[in-house]
Steps between C-alpha positions, in 0.01 A plus 500: 500500500137418523292245318314575182764733364466594131871588469604154627255321274594711197869441554440123537300504176777670317752258640284199392455644147873563473576148628267352241668696215845402617401129542357494146813654352709236683273220376377415843139461398376331812640788711359748260151348523520505879599865500224582260240327725631698793486827293133429412414441867684818601334707228158382632605605848647836381171595326330504842701818573335692220226734621185410301366858522803710403715242324810598701715240682468493878798444727316245716172311480298376791500135591150360447272593786759708688564871493800638321782586745568868505848641479555871582752517215246397239335794340146392422340504155189449711472373850544129412726508192844664534666572167872568449738544210684173576194287436375685194851533345570122542151406380541738197826333406352153524188594294712676238728190473197292411412738214197656674421857586401619851351853488422507874856404603644754257278775635583406854874492448484836309309649793742361751798632309348847491429514881740644747730228630337306785432151630279396209752587227849483641744220463871427535740496209478122471141526384560765228526260204218269617252787553595762242587284197135407443408865540758597238330275254161674527568860621675813398871488596466842673274348766759250600785751477315754720431220758870398505610861549248556781610171666882498449579855389694588186809304589357170383430628154794732469751222572341261251504215747268220381501348854584652836521415867319633803591850587627567144664839456771624267740475795413131550497416132616142425682478159369143454157666446605753243353505151752591232210600270416780751 
């Protein structure tokens, strides 16, 4: 919604990397190389969102020579670098995919998942896999389970639904989303 968004850049990076892999598998080497160049450019841009002091990933970074726009919904890590679960969860997934470790993003996500639900750590059901799958790879399952229970109540876990829609409740359960391995 505003320029210099980490979430938009990280999603574009993931798309470019996926496109490169798909193009390679299909034998479209020219397209794969173009997507790989774009991914390298995006990774360079994405690294600007990393706070050099704390190592966490900021939601926005300031355009050169201009102050960072303030959003009342951004909980500040400090006055100039708002930090949210979206950014650190996406960045963690991208870093883990490349075989690296990111202790600062792990610690930030763990902290966000322990906090009471609020603007910095809440998200709709569509983001669940994108933000929590990387956390599952590096954290105790109880942390993620507790977060899901605080966010959606027990009905999500009790029904065994691997996916669910907005306003999910047992009364609004969609059988297309039922896991038989429940």
